[in-house]
C-alpha positions in Angstrom: 12.3 -13.8 -4.8 9.3 -15.1 -3.4 5.7 -14.2 -5.0 3.6 -13.1 -2.0 0.4 -12.7 -4.1 -1.0 -11.9 -7.6 -3.9 -9.8 -8.9 -5.3 -8.0 -11.5 -5.9 -4.1 -11.9 -5.5 -1.2 -9.6 -8.3 -2.7 -7.3 -6.5 -5.7 -6.5 -2.9 -4.1 -6.1 -5.0 -1.6 -3.2 -6.3 -4.6 -1.2 -3.1 -6.8 -1.3 -1.2 -3.8 0.0 -3.7 -3.1 2.6 -3.4 -6.9 3.8 0.1 -6.5 3.2 0.6 -3.7 5.6 -2.0 -4.7 8.0 -0.7 -4.4 11.9 2.6 -2.3 10.6 3.6 0.6 13.0 5.6 2.4 10.0 5.5 2.2 6.1 8.1 3.9 4.4 8.1 4.7 0.5 11.2 5.3 -1.4 11.5 6.3 -5.2 11.5 9.4 -7.5 9.2 12.3 -6.3 7.8 13.1 -9.6 6.8 9.5 -10.6 6.3 7.8 -7.1 4.5 10.1 -5.1 1.3 9.7 -6.5 1.5 5.8 -6.0 2.7 6.5 -2.3 -0.4 8.7 -1.6 -3.0 6.3 -3.5 -1.5 3.6 -1.0 -1.9 6.0 2.1 -5.5 6.6 1.0 -6.7 2.8 0.8 -5.0 2.4 4.4 -6.6 5.9 5.9 -8.2 5.3 9.2 -6.4 1.6 9.6 -4.9 2.5 13.1 -8.3 4.2 14.1 -9.8 0.6 13.2 -7.0 -1.4 15.1 
């Protein structure tokens, strides 16, 4: 698998995620509800308002 990017800390991960999904119409998160939901919500928080800025 090709490495897309490397980062340190949660801030780096969130910034890289925002850049990765820029211009996407839909994003689907798949995983365990108890474990993955908080991460999905955190990622969603970072891209809030992205459609309005486009």
